[in-house]
Every structure is written in C-alpha cells, then in structure tokens.
C-alpha positions, 0 to 999 in steps of 0.5 A: 287644297293639297293633302299630299303631306297631310294625314300622317303627322298632321291633320288637314289645314285650312285654305286661308292658312295654306294660301298665307304661307304659299310661295306658289306665285313666286315659284312660277319663275322656277317651275320649269327648273323644278320639273327638270330637276325631277327628270334628272333625279328620276333618270339617276334613280333608274340608272342606279337601279333604285327604281325600275325602268318601267316605273321611271319611264311612267314618271318621266312621261308625266314630267314631260307632259307637265313640262309641255303643258305646265299648270299653276294652281293656287291651292298648294303651298309651293311648286314642288308639291304641285309637280308631285301632285300632278305626277301622281295624278298622271302616273298613280300614287303607287308609281308617282308616289316615289317621285320624291324618293331620296330627295327633299324640297330643301335641296330641290328649291336650292337647286332650282333657285341656282338654275334660274339665277345662273340664267339671270346672271348671264342676262345681266351680263349681256345687258351691261355689255350692251350699255358698254357698247353704247358708251363706246359708240358715243366715245368714238364720236367724242374723242376730241370733245373737250369738257371740264373735269370736276372735283368737289363739283368744281371745275378742275382740269380739262378732259374729253367726253370720250375719256369720261365715258371710258371711265364709266365703261371700266366701272361696268367692267368690274361689275361684270367680273363680279357677276362672272365670279359669282356665277361660278359659285352659283352654278354648283348643285345642291341636289342629293343633299336631301333635307340636310343629311343626303340619303341612305339610297346609293344616289349619284349627286354628280350625275344629277349635276351633270344632267342639269348643267352644273359645274360641280357640287355644293358638297357638304349637305348641310351647307347645300340646303342652308346657304343662301349666300349666293342670293346675298352675293348677287344682291350685293353685286347688284347693289354696287352696280346700282350705286354706280349707275345712280352716280352716272345718272346723276352726272348726266342730270347735272350736266344737262342742266342750263348751268352746266350745259354740257350735254343734251338728253334726247327729248323722248327721255325727258318731260316738260313742266305743266306750267313752265314751258321752258323746262326740259326735265331729265325724267327717265334719269331721275326714275333710274336714280330712284329705282336703284334705291329699290335694289339697295332696299332689296339687299338690305331686306334680304340680309335682315331676313337671313341674319338670325336664322339657324342652320339648314332650311327655314321658311324665311328663305322664301320671303327673301327670294322674291327680293332677288327676282325684284332686284334683277327685274329692276336692274334689267329694265333700267340697264335696257333704258339707259343703254338706249338713252346713252346712245342718243346723247348729244354734246353741246358745241363750244363747251370750252369757249366760256371764259372761265374754262381757261382756268382748267389749265392752271395745273399745267401752268404750274407744271411749266414753271417747274419744268422750264423755270425750275421752280419747286412745285409747291411754290409754283402752285402758290404763284399760279393760285395767286395769279388766278385770284388776281385775274378773278378779282379783276374780272379776267381769265387765264387767257388775259394773263401776261408775263408782266402780271405773272412776274409781279405775282411771283415776286411775293414768293421768290427772291427774284421775280420770274420772267416767263416767255409769253409762248409758255403762257399761251401753251398753258392756256391751250386746253387741247395742248393740255389734253394731248400732253397728258398721254400717260397710260389711261390719260385723256390724250387722243392716242390713249383714248383710241388705244383704250377704245380698241382694247375695250372693244376686245373686252366686249367680244370676250364677255359675249363669248363668255356668256355664249359659252356658258349658255351653250354648256347649260343648253347641251346638258339640258339637251342631254337631259331631254334625250335621256328623258325621251329615251326612257319615256319611249320605252314605256310607250313601246310597252303600251303598243 
C-alpha cells in the first residue's frame, strides 16, 4: 500500500479503501505517456536549471528503465504514484523525491489522456477510411446496378447501389472531418498548469509541449486541469458515428430480407435458426446495431458524471475516462468488422424485374408531361397519381399503361384530354433511362457516379496523408524526447565509469 502521500496531512489509509478509489487498472492504458511526461518535465527542469544535471540524469535513468520494463501494482491509487514510487525506489528519495517538483497529478493526467486520445483518434480515422475504401470497392462493381430508392420505407425512385454506397461514404467523411477538427483541440498540452495555478518555479510549458508532440498549450491553468470537454467532444462524435453506422446496418438488414431481396450478406457474417432451416439471420449486423447503443450510453453516462462538477480537478473525472476508452474500443471493433462485411456483400440479380418496380419511374412520367406537353407540375402529379391508382386496381403496372388510358385519366383534370406519344410512355417506364437522365451534380447517372468515385478516392489519399503526417510529427517529438533522455542519462553513466 502506498504511503507516498501519507504521513503528513493524512494518516495511512486501509487497503480496501485504496483499492476502492484506485484507477490503476484503467491507468495501464496511459502508463507509457505518464513516463514520457515525466521525462519531458525532468529534461525541462534540467534545461531551466531548476534541478542539477546529475540529479536529473539519475531520474531519467530510472524513468528509462521503467519505460523499458513497466510494472503495474494494484496497491497504489493510480499510475502517477506508481511511477513516482518506482523512480524513488531506483534513484532514492533525496533525488527521486523531486520528480513531482513544479507539477501535479492534475495537469499530468490531463496531458496523458490527451496523448492517448490523439493516438486513438488517428486509429479511428484509419478504420473509417478502411470502411470507406470497402464502400468504394463495392460501388465500382455496381455503377449500373439499379435498385429501388426508398422514402418512408416505400419504393420511391430508382437509383443505383453505387449511388447509395457513395452516400454512406459521405456520411463517414463528415465524421472524419469532425475527428480531425477535434484532434486539433485534443493535441494541446495542459502540462505546467500544476494543480490549478501553474508554479512559482520558472518552468517552460512550451518546451514540455514540444517534447511531447503537442501543437500548443491549453493556456489558462484552471481550464487546463478542469476541462474534460475534449473527452465529451470525442464521445459526441462517436455517438453521431454510432447513429450513422446503426442506420447503415439497418438498411443492410432490411435489404437482405426475403421481402426486399436486394442483397445477400456473406454466410460467415450470418447464422441460421436452431429450428427453422431456411433462415439466414444477419447476426453480425444486428450485434453492430446493438453495440452502437453502448456508445450512446457511454456519452450519456460521461455527460451526467461531469454536468454538476465544480471547477478544477475532481475524482469523478476518473469514472468518466473508462467510458471514453470503452466507446473507442467498441467503435474500432465494429468498424473493422463492418469493413470486411461490406467488401463481400453481393447484390441479387434482376432486382428491378419485379412488376411493381415500374412505378419507381412515376415521377419521370410527370416530368415528361410538364416538359413535352406543358402541363403544370401539380396537375401532372395528379394525373400520374390517378393513373397509378387505376393500374394498381386493375392488377397492372406502369409498363401496361397506354396513351388511351392516360388520356382517359387526364380528362378528369384537364379541359381537353391529353394525347401522349407511346414512345414517351415507354421512355418514362425505362429505369435505366431514368438513371441516366438524372445527371445533375450528385445524381445517380453513370457519369456523376464515376466522377464521385474518382473524387472520393483522392479524399482517401488525403485522409491517409493527414493521419500519416500527424503520426510522424508525434513520433519525431518522441524521438527527440528519447534523444535528450538518453543524452542526460548517459552523463550519469559516464560519471559512474
């Protein structure tokens, strides 16, 4: 049991109380960052002349050894105390006891969380990009695959499966931009804020930020230790993404049913019934849909934990942090699974051969009446609606419509019955013609879909370069931290020789 902070103001505590309040299990995720923060802080203290090079080098030697051989003990309240105890054990209290000079656990934990979170944000972006890549792979194979588009879960207008997949790509793109934007706010250093009021020692917050790969500071020291909005912001983005993925999964579940029969999910992502041999249940998609709810729960729980806290640091924070890691872990696992599933989806053949799909082109028939016969659109809408009603009542489809029937129906709405060319009726009922005529920017025509695919391939390269560049900047800073740590540590080793 740790006595590092006991014996002054407080008497020793009991083991069960320490274990009850301990965050050591979840702190394991940020242990390496805590060690790096301490290394950067000690280097800064040496450079500013706050501690001597000899003492600093001994502390750095202990930290380097701990980084190479990390330990986790359950008898301490958190990883910050663990690191300090291990340094004191290796360097002695007289020297190691200065490890926490001019800093606090408050600024240190906020910094460590941001260091881990920035890595996880980059991991999430990579996984979303992989899912987008799977969507584009499938879209390229289905540029001419016509499917019904739905509104209110009713067949509405024809589109292509590629057009639909590009819509899902764009939904994910917005989530990537949200994460990139959040990354800029996450990658700011709270170090040097101390408990809440910085330090009377002449420390350099900027130097520590530089060594740890941050792009700037959370300047106000109270804000630096108080704020967990970066945690809530990330959870909020994950919640939006969770809703988006759940809706996507729902589409695939519905469309794979026998009633819709638009697509087939690969066998390995499904299960069958223990009693009904004909069943092919979309098990993995159902699990994805359910686990997205867990992420929404993590965001809600974290918001409730923090909504009524006073300023600066509170122990309640450590109860919210595991919610963040849980949400990230859940999202990463589900993105990985969904990427593989999407890449192997198969579209059923002859989707639009079913008679009732002809009504998908009803809007275009109304457009033709406007364009070729100068009928006001609202009147054309009523004429075509009445025509569809008559055809359905007679057990027929739009393919069975004749100029004579349309003329008869139109007489109810026009002073003079409409005489339409049979070729216009045929063109209106041609779903492929419908698709190609809808070549407005962002539409389902082949030209537009191919343009969008090409543009989105460039976006993938841009996102990958963004992640790679940010990783490289962090790695370069940590390399610099390693170099300085080894340089100062070597000076102590040379003295021993």
